[in-house]
N, C-alpha and C positions, 0 to 999 in steps of 0.2 A: 504494499500499499504505500502510496505517496503521502507526502506531508499534506496536512490540512491546508487546502487552498494553494498548493504549490504549483502555480502556473503563471504563464505570462498573460498580458492582456491582449496579445495579438490574436486575431481570429484567422486561422489557416484553413483553407479550403482543400479538400482531397477529391478532385473530380475523377471520374472514371477515365483512365488513360488508354484504354484498349482500343485503339483505332486500327483500321485496316490499312495495309501497305498499298501504295500507289504503284502503277505499272512501270513508271520511269525510275523506281528506286532500285538501287543496286543491292545485290545479295551479299550476305556475310560470307567471308572466306572460310572454308572448312579447315579445321585443325587436323594435321596429319595423324592418322590413326595410331602409328607406331609411337609417335611423340606422346599422344594422349595415354596409351597403355603404359609408358614409362614414366608418366608424370607422378610427382610426389606431392602429397598434400602440403600446402605451405610453401610451395616453390612457384615463383612467377615464371611464366613461359611466354614466349613471344609468338607472334603470328607471322608467318613467312610472307614477305611482300609479293612473292611471285604468285600467291594464291589469291591476292586481294585484287579482284577485278572490279573496279568501282566505276570504270569508264573515265578516269581522270589520269592525268600525267603522274609519274612517280613523285615529282616534287611537291604536288598539291594533294596527293593521295592522303586521305584522312587516317588510313591504316598506318602509313608510314609515320605519320606525326605521333601516333600512340603506340608504335611498335616497341615490344619489350616491356610494356607497363600494363600487362593484362593479368588478372587473376580470376579464378573461377569459384563460384560457390553455388550451392543449391538451396532452394527454399522460396520463400515469398518475399516480395519487395518489403514488407514490414519488418523483416529481420535483417535487412541489409545495413552494413556500416558504411557511412558516407564520410569522405574526407572533410575535415575541418577547413573552413575558408582560409586561404592563403598559407596553410601550414607547410605545404610543400610546392612552393611557386615553380612552374615549369614542368612539373610532374603531372601524371594523369592516372586515372584509375577506371577499369571497367568492371562491372558487376554483371554476370550471367545469371539469369533465373530460368528454371525450367517450366514451361507452360504446358498445359493440357495433361491428360492422365495416360497417354501412350508412351510406354518406355521404349527406347530405341529409335524414336523418331521425334525428338523433342524440338520444339520451336524455341528459338533463342531471342531473348530481350536483353539489350545492352544499354548501359548508360556510360557515356564517356564524359568525363569532367576535366577541364583545364582552366586556366586563369582567364581565358577569353570567353568561353561560352560552354554550353552544355549540348552535347550531341547524343541522339538517341537512334537506336536501332530497334524497329518494331517487327516482330514476327519474321525475322531473317532478312529485313530490308532496311537499308540505310536511309535515314531522313536527311534531306539536304538542309543544313542549318540556315541557308539563306532564303529557302522557300517560305511561303506564308504558313505552311504547316509546320515547318521546323521552328520558325520564330515562335509560334503559338506554343509548341511543345516546350521549347526553352522557357518560356514564361511559366508554364505549368509546373515544371520540375523546379524552378527557382522558388516557387511558392511552396511547393510540397516538401522539398529537401533543404536547399540552401537557406530559405526563409523560415524553415521549421525549427524553431528553437529547441524543441524537445529531442531533435536527432543530433545536436551538436553539444558535445560535452566540453567543459573547460579544458583548454590544452594541458593544464597541470594534472588532469585526472587520467588515470588508467582504468579501463574497464575491468571488472572482476571476472572471475572465472565460472560463474554460474552457467550451467548448461554445457561446460566443456568436459571432455573425457578426463577422468582422473583415476588412475590405477590403484587398486588397493595394495597396501604394503609397499608403496613406491619409495618411502623414505625410511626404511628400516634402520634402526641404530641412532636416529636423530633424537634430541631431547629438546623439549620446550616446557615453559612454565607459564601459569597464568595467575594474575593477582588483581584484586580490586582495591581502588584507593579513593580517597576523598569521600564526599557525601554518597550515601547509597541511593540507588534508583531501581525501581521495579524494572525487570527485564535483565538484570545483571546475571541472574541464575540461568536463564535460558542461554546467555551468551557463554557463560562458564561451561554449561553442559555441552554446548556445540563444539567449543575448543577441545574439551577432553575427548569426546567421541570421534571427532574428525581427526584428531591427532592419533588415536589408537587405531582408526581405520587405516591411516597412512603408514602404520608401523612404528609410530614414535613412542617413547616414554614421555608421559605428561606429568607434570608435578604441580601441586597446589602450593602457592605461597600465601599462607594464612596471615591475616591482619595486615595486608598491604605492605608497605615499605618497612613497617615495624618487623614484620616476620622475615623480610629480606635480611635486615640488619642483624636480627637475633638468631636466625638460622635454627639449627636443632630440629625439634619436632614440628616446627611451624613450616618447614619445607618437606612435604610428603608427597609420595607418588599417588597419583589418581588412578582409579580403576574405572571400568565401564559402569559397574554398579554404584560407585560412590556418587554419581550424578543422577541416579534414577529417582524419579518422583519429585524433582525440584522445579520443574517448569512453572507451576502455579504458586511457588513460594516468592513472596516479596523480599526486598533486601538482597543480601548475598551471603550464602552459606560459608564462604571462606573468609568472611570477615573484612572490615576496613578500619583503619585506625590512622591518626595523625602521628607523624614520626619526625621529631625535631632532630634526632640524630642523623637522618639521612640528608638533612640539609647541609651538614658539614662533611668535609672530605674523609675524616676518619670513619664516619658511618657508612659512606659509600664504599669505603676500602673494605670493611668488613662484610658488606653485602656482596661485593664482587668475589670475595674468598668463599662465602657460603654457596654462591651459584656454581663456582668452578668445582667445588668439592662434590656437587651433584651433576657435573658435566653439562650444566646448562648455559647456553649462550644465545638462546632464542626466547624472547619474553612477549607475552601478550598482556598489555596494560589496559585495564578497563577503569576508567575514571574521567574526571573532568579536565579543564584546561591546565590547572596547576599540576595535577598528577602526570599528565603527558609531558609537560615542560620539564618536570623533574626527570622523567625517564630519558628524554632526549639529552639532558645534561650528563646523565649517568652513561649514556652511549658514548658521548664525546670524550669523556674522561676514561673510558674503559681501558684503552691501550696502556695509558699511564698507570692506571690502577694495577693491571695485570704485571706490568714491568716491576712496579714497586713490591708486590707480593712476591715476585720471583726472586728479586734481590734479597729480600728478607728471609727467603727459604720457607715461606708459608705455603707455597705451592711449588710442584716440580717444574723443571724446565720444559719437560714434555707437555704438560698441561698448559704452560704459558704460551707455547707455540700453537697448541691445538685450539685453544679458546682465546686467541689474541684479538677477537672481534665480538661485538655484541649486536644482534639484530633485534629491533623493537617494532612492533606493530600495535597501534592504539585502537581502542574502541571507545567511543564517547558515551560515557554513562552519566547523564545529567538531566534532572527533571526540568531545568530552565530552558532547554534547547538553545544554549548560548554559545555554541561553538561553530564558528565560520568554516565552511567547507563541506558540511552535511546538511541535508534538508531536515532531517529529524535525528535527534539523540535518543538513546536508550533511556526510557523513563518518562519522557515528556508526555506521551500519549496517555500513560496510566495516571499521571499527576492531573492531567485535564479531566480524567473520569472522576477522580476524587473530588476535584473542585466543582465539577458540574452536578455531581450527586448532592454536594452540600447546598448549592444555589437552588436546586429543585426543592429541597426540604425547606430552605429559608423562604422561598416564594410563597408557600402556602400560609405560613404564619404571617408573613409581612402583608399579604393581601387581606387576611382576616382582620388585622388591626390597623390597616392603612399606614404601614410604617415605611421608613426609609432605612435601607441597610447599606453599610459600607463593609464591603468584603475585601479584606487584605490577603493576597496571594503571594507566594514566594516570587522572587526575581529581583535580587539586590542589584544586579547590573543589566538585566534583560527583562523586557516586557512581554515576552512571547506568551506566557501563560495568561497574563492579564488581558492581552489583546484577544486571543482566541476565546477565552471565557466570555468576554463582553460581546463578541461577534455571535456566539452561540446562545447566549442568554438573553439577548435584547436588553442589555444594561444601558442605562441612561447616560453614563459617563465612564470613561476609563482613564486612568492615570498611569503612566509608565515612564521609565528613564529615557527612552529614545525619541519620545514625542511630547515634550513639555507643553503645557497649556499656554495660551496667550496671557499676557500681563493682567488683563481684565477678566480672567477666568471665573472669579468668584461670582461676579454679576451674571455672567452667561449661565453658569451652572444653576443658580437660584432661579433665574427666569425660565430656564427649560423645565425644571422640576415643577415649578408653578403652573405652566402651560399644560403638562402632562396630567396633573391632578384636575385642572379645570375641564379637561376632555375625558374624565371618567376613569383614569388609571388609578388603582387603588394602592399600588406599591411603587417604590423606586429602588433600583439596584445600582450601586456605584462600585465599581471594581478598581482596586488600586494595588499596584505592585509594590512591594516593600521598599524598593529603591526609587520610587517616584520623586521627581524633582521639577523645579520650574526652570525657566530659560536662564536663570542666573546660577543654576546649580544648587539652589537651596532646597532642602528636603520638604516634601509635602507629606503630612502624616495623616492617618486615619482620624486621630483625635481632632486635628485641625478642621478637617471637612465636616465631621459630626458637630463640632461647635458652631461652624459657619451655618449649616443648614438649621440647627435648632434655634439659634438666635435671630436669623433673618426670617425663617419661614415658620418657625414654631412647629416643625414636624417631629413626630416621634421617631428618633434616629438612633439606631443601634450599630454597634461595630462587631464584626465577626472576623477574627484572625484565625485562619485555618492551620497555619504553622506546619508542624511535622506530619500531620494528617496526610498531606499531599504526597509524602514520600512512602506512605504505608500501603497495605493492602496487596491484593494479587495483581500481577501484571495484566494488562489488557491483551487481547489477542494480537494487536499490532506489535506491541513491544516484544511479545514472545517470538513472533516470526522475524522481527527485526534483529533481536538479539541472536537468534539461531542463524540467520543469513550472514550477519557480520561475523559471528564467531567462526563459522566454517571458512569464510573468506580469509580471515586473519591467519588461520593455520596455513592455508595455501600460500599466502603472501610471504609467510616466514620461511617456508620451505623453498621458496623461489629465490629468496634474498641471497646476496653475496656479501662478502666482506666489505664491499664499497657501497652497498646499497644504502640510500637514505631512508630514515624512518617514515613510515606512512601511517595514515589513519584510514580505516575502513569507513566509508561514508555512504550515504544514500543519496543519488542524484536522480530525481524523478522516481523511477521504479527499478533502477539498476544499482547494484553494489559497485562501488568504484574505489580506487586507492588514491589518496591525496597526500602530497608531501606534508608532514607534520608541521613544519615551521611556517608553512604558507597560511596556516589556520589560526594563528594565535596573535594576540595583542592589537590588531588592527582596529577592532571596535572600541576597545579601551582607549586608545589613543584618540579616535575620533570624539568620544565622549568627553575626554579630558579637554579637548580643544573646543567643545561646545558646538561641534559640527554635527548637529542632529540629523541633518539630511543625509550625510554620508554614512552615519551609523546605521540609519534605516537601510541604506543600499547594501551596506556590508552584511546586514542580517539575512540578505537574500530576497529574491523576488516574492516569495511566499509572504514574508513578513510585510513587504511593502504593499502587496495587493490586499492583504488582510486589513491593514490600516486604512487604505484608501476606501475600501468597501464600507468599513465601519464609520468612518468619518463622513462619507456621503449619506448614508442612512440616517446617521445621527444628527448631523448639523443642518440638514434640509428639513427636518421634521417641523420646526416652528413655522417655516414658510408656508406649509400646507394649510395652516389655520389662519393665515393673514388674508387680507383683502385684495392683496396684490395679484396682478395677472401672472400666472405661472407658466403659460406656454402659448405660443402663437399657433401651434398645430396640435390638435387633440385627436387621438385615435382610440378606437375601441379594441381593447385587448381581452381575448377570451383565455381562461385557464381551466383545465379540467384534469382529472386523474383517470387513467385507464389501466386496467390489469389488477394485480393482486396488492394487497396493502403492504407497505414497507415504511419503516421508520425514517423520517426525514422529510416525507412529502409535505407535511404541514409547515415545515420551515421554509421549503421552497415556495409554497403558496404565499406565506407571509412576505417573503423577499419580493416576489413578483408584484403583489398588491402594493406594498409600500413604495418600492422603487418606481412602479408605473405612476402612482399618485404624485410622487415628487416631481416626475417629469411632466405632469399636467394631463395624463391620459385617464381614460375610464377603464376600470378593470371589471370584467364580467366573469363571475365564478359559476361554473357549471357543476351541479351536484349530480352524483351517480352516473358519471360518464356519459356516453352518447345516449343511452337510454334516458338519462335525466334531461338532456338537452331536447330530445324529442317530446318529452312531456313537459317542457318549459320550466324546468327547475333551474332557472338562471337568476342570479342576484348581482346587483351592482355593489361591490364592496367598498367600504370607507376605511380610514386609518384604523380605527379601534376594533373593526371587524375581526382582525387577525392578531389582536393583542394577546400575547402569551402563548401563541400557536407553536413557537419553535421547540418547546420542550415536550410536546404532547406526541405520543406514539400513534400508530395507525394512520387512518386518513379521515379527517374530519370532513372532507368533500364527499366521501363515499366513492367507491370505485366498482366498476363492472368489467368483466373480461370480454365483452362484445366489442369486436373491432369495427371499423368504418364500414366494410363491405357487408357484414352481418347486420349492422344497424340500418343500412340502406343509403347508398351514396346520394341518391336523389333527395331523400328526405332531409339528410344532413345539410345538403346544399340549400334547401329551402329555408332551413333554420339559420344558417349563416347569413342568408339574405334578409331574413326577417329582423335579426339583431344587428345587422350591419357590422359584422365582425371584420376588423381590419388586420388582425393577426391572431394566431392560435398557438398557445403554449401548452403542450400536452406533457404532463408528468406521468411516467409509467414505465413499464417493462417492454417485453418484446411486442406485446399488443399495440403499444403506443407507437413504437418504430414502425411496425407493419401497417398501421392505420395511416401514418404520415405518407408512407410509400404508395398505399392504395389511393389516397386522395390526390397525390402528386401526379399519379398516372392517369387520373380521371379529369385532369384540369382542362383539357380541350373540350370535354363534354359539359363540365360544370365550372364555369368561370368563377363561381363563388369560392373555389379552392385556390385561385390565384392571388394568394396572400402569403405573407411569411408564416411558415408552419415549422415549429421547432420541437423536437422531442428532447425532453430532459430525462435521461435514464434514471429510473427508480425502481428497483427490484432486488430482492434478497438473492436472486439466483446469479446476478452479475452477468447476464447472457445477452446484453444489448450490443450489437455491432457499433463500432465507432467510438468506444470508450474502454479504458482498462478498469475503471471503477464505476459502479452505480450507487446512487443514493440508497441507503438501506442495507447494503451488503455488509458494511462494517458492523452495524448494530446486530444483524443476524449472526455474523461470525462470533461476536462477543457472547451473544445469548447461548450459542451452540457450545462454545468453549466452557462457559459456565456450567452448563448441564453435564458436559463430559466431565468436569472436575467432580461434581457431585456424584456421579456414577462411579468414578474411580474411587472415591472416598468410601462409598457403600461397600466396595469390594474388599477394603481392608479388614472388615470384620468377617469376611467369608473365607472359606477354604479354596483357594486357588480358583479363580473364576475369570472367564473371558466375556466381555460385552461387545455385542454387535449392535452398532448404533446406526439407524438410517437417518439420512438427512434429506432435506428438500433440495430443489434446484433444477427439476426436470432432467434433461439430459446433460446440463452443464455440471461439471464436477468441482467447481470453484469452492463451494462451501465445504464439501467433504475433504478436499485436499488441504485447504488452508486450516481448517478446524483440526484435521488430523495432525498437521505439523505443529499447531499451537498447543495442542493437548498431549502430544507425545504418543500418538497412536502407532500401533505396529503396522497398520496397513490401511490404505483408503481405496476402496474400489470404485472406479468411475467409468463412464461410458467411453470417454476419449482414449482410454488406455485399456484396450481389450484383455480379458483374462480368461484362462481355461481351467478346467478341472485340475489339471496338473499344477497350476499356480495355486489353487486353493489347497491342494494336498501339500504343496511346499510350505504354505503358511501354517498349516496344521502341524507339520513337523517342527517348524520354527517355534510355535507356541508350546509344544510339548517340551522341547529343550529349554525353553525359557522357564517354564513352570516347575521343571525338575530341579531348578536351582533355588535361590532364595526369594525370587519374585513370586508374588501371589496374585497378580492381576494382569489382564491383557485388554487391549482395546482396539477394536477393528471398526472402521467407518465404511458405510456404503451409501453412495448416492442412490436416490430412489429409483432412477431409470438406468442403473449401471449395466444391467444385464437382465433380459427378459426371463431367462431360466434360472439363473443362480440368484434367487431372491434372498432377502434377509432371513426368511425362515429356513430356507435351504442351507445357507451357510451356517446358521446357528445349529441346526439339526446335525450337520456334517461334524462340527466341532464337538457337539455333545456326544456323538456316537464315538468319534475317533479318540476323544480325550477321556474316555472311561478310566477311572482309577487314578487320573492325574489332575484333570480340571473339569469344571462344569462350564456351561455356556448359557448366556441370557441374551435376549434381544430388546432393544428399545427403539420405538419409532417416534421421533421427536415432533414431527408434524408441525402444526401451526404455532407451536411455542416459539419457533424461530422467527415468526413475524411479529412477535409481541415485544414488550419492553419499551423503555424510553430511548429516544435517539442518542447515540454517542456524540461526543464533541465533534469527531470528524464528520459525521453525517449532518450535523447541525450547520456547521460552518460551510461544508462543501455544498449543501443545498442552498444556503443563503447566497453564496456567491454565483452558483449556476443560474439562480433566479434572476439576479441582477444582470448577469451577462446575457441572458436570454432576452430580457426586455430591451437592453442597449442595442443588441444585434437587430432585433425585429424593428425597432423605431429607425435605426440607420437605413434599413432596406426601404421602409415606407417613405422616408423623407426623400430618398433618391429615386423612387419608383415612378413611372409615367402615370399620368391621370387620365383614365378613360371614363367618360360619362360621369364625371365628378368623383370618381373613386380611384384610389391608388391600386395599381396592378403590379403584382410581383409574380413573374412567370418564368423565373430562371431556376436552374437546378439548385443555385445557392440559396434559394428562398424556402426549400424544404429540406431540413437538415436535422442531424442529430448533434447535440452539444455534448461533447464528451471530454474527459481528462485523459490525455495521452502523453506519457511520460511527464513533462513538467509544464505542459501547455493545454489550455482549453482549445479544442478544435471543433469547428463547425463543419461537419462533413456531410455532403449532399447524400440523401438516401439512395439517389440514383447510382452513385458510385459504391455505396455499401452493398447493394443488391447482389453484386458479383462475389462479395466476400461473406456472404451468409448462408449458412445451412438451414434453410427454411423447414426442411422435414424434422430436424431436431432442435429448431429454434435457438441457434446459438451461432456465434462467429466461427468462421472457418479457422482463424488462428487466434490462440489465447496465450497471453504472456506467462501465466502462472504455471503452465505446464513444465517450465524448466526447473520448477522448484521440486517437483515430485521425486526425483532420486534422493533427495535429502530425507525424505520419509523412511526410506528403506536403509539408507546409510546410518542414520541416527538410531534405527531400531535393530541394528546389528544384522541386517540381511546382507547376503552376498550381493552387493550392488555397486554401481559405479555412476558417476555423472555421465549422462548421455547427451551429446551435442545435438542441437536442433538443425545444425548446418555443418557443412564440411569445413574444417578449419583451415586458414592459410595465414601467411604473415600479415594479412590485413588486420588480424585481431590485435596487433601491437600498435595499430594506428588509431589515434584519438578520433573518435567519430563525433 
């Protein structure tokens, strides 16, 4: 999962690029068969000029220009790595993709990129870059790839190895250690577990260093070898099982000298440090001094000369464990999402009592130097004001705050929530405290005002589903980075960029924000926090500061449009937050927002209401769908009937929140535009489904909440097994044919296996799993967990698997099944889903209005009849993308209601590796030297 709201503001369009070749286009030269047979994966091979018959002279032949710079890979365009702009001037790259399903007679599609332009080859035919079609294709690819921020990583980042082949026992004889330092954070234990099990999988000895740097200095029993079983059952534990402590001794060279000796005594010179900025900075200092420390120990005779030569370097990889999310270089730190869960739970509880007594609450959250927690909390809870270090208020903020609170009360709001980070300051750097705000409101407005300081509650509790998966992914990547490190390698931090694990140089990630804050350059500080932070802040400020204008008598807009919003499909948490965002953002822009109840059926029965500001007050924290939803799509409801209703209510834009039915309905109405002109308006699908199966997005609203609900239930089921005699549970999840929930929940709950439709399995696979479970139960472990997606296999049902386990496990273990059903659709929206839905709603309104303002006017009505006016708004990597449904049609498996390509499948090998199965990472594509190029 990407960070909350981690995207750019740019709207990228992904049109369908599959055009037919023209007769005058030249064919692609064939690669010599012998050369192809002898080709080695990862080796660039050239195309012979004598085979390139393009009808041009050798001096102008495009193939000669790109000769010797071609590499091949298999897969889909969505998996391709693209060269970063200007990274290799004068060089070029070609990417071949196999099209069609006929093996042996593959059609070739090629992209040739240089510093001048983009050349394309479609279906074996070269497109002339100077032709009208070539110019058009060039513009399309510039928008889709070069202009697509989500496909370009920072040049300092190196892409991680998720999805690549990793052999078992590849690094036998190597040693590594893991320790946690600084403040604890939920998610550290999953990271520790991943480090230990991936290290053992690779054949390494893995050591725990207990109590952080203190244990490293003290040595002795505080440095102990870890086993596979020593990290069993810790995924759902908060804090860190190996302890964390402050260590003044390590700050002095004599302390670091003792630490070096203790590590060498255990033959350790590879370390995974899990901690915050200070912990990682200390680790880097230790690495820099290592050679001198080893030399001093050797001269004193405390270590042998052999060990001094063998361990003359130290490799360090860092994982950022911090609830503040205050580390530059990664989109999310371990623990931040869980801390947001604790804060949001507290605010939901505070809201009920505050509303009962018409009170104002000042909620103080952690964040001495970073306002991330305060900002996302304010965005997801509809707070009236937020104070944080990076965005100090204006000098007259006291007057504006009191005026705003007064207006909200006059308009019927019974409570006020003010969120403040513990490090909040004004523009002069003076602290703003909770007590000061309380006294201000009490004296000026005479409101009953209370303060709630959450404190260390934010660090406690079980890790969220996201933090468990993040810690797991980062932990495994850290081990791989250590094993690949050389004596001259620079220390790296494992980070999350969009939805990809990356390696970032450690020293590029520190001190920049602190320096900007010291210089009171708050704009720069916001930029350094990352695009996510800045977009979150912009969205909150817009929704917050424009609110008073809504109730003034001033003219709000010259053009007013009618925007319709409805919910199609099954309920999912977060839909209400999206509706609230659309309504309020639309009203702020001066438009009318028509809310349709009960989907298309409600529209046909005239269940349409014009919403005002207070109509959606408090909606963001409510689960389910207050609009009501039906699974009837546009065709079943009747396109003609719907067109008549569109005409009757004069809808100028349609924002449809929902799952696959919503996407399908947009496509159906788009294809019927010629027959029904009423559909020639902006139509936007906002993905909202627990199945996460909508094409055009990597995440759907509601999927994160459902994942967390599923993981909580799995935790309780595992807990119940502790009092039983060796029991295995088979848990069935929802999701239709899409295995997202089963896979991610399995990874987050430590399941032994997750059966899904996308990864076919046979009776032999089931028998192998039975054997694995038997071996596991014959040891000290007393429980097992198998997840199964509801449509994983027509014949191997949940009951079948349970009965098979029950029969084959006689005398060793028993088996039980649980069908989770609609519990996965319940609960309150998670912080991610609230903030995600809020921003998608705002972006959808902005996009629809921009199309209407630019569209031609026919018979007094704005007409939008382009592919770009019927889109899915999704989150892809780090960017919000508006993708035409016309382009997505070819990338959709309509029979099974899911995208053809799904990013999370690359995580599946981790399930079996961390469960001690005989497994490996399996690449989704053929690797080449291109993998070392930053995309």
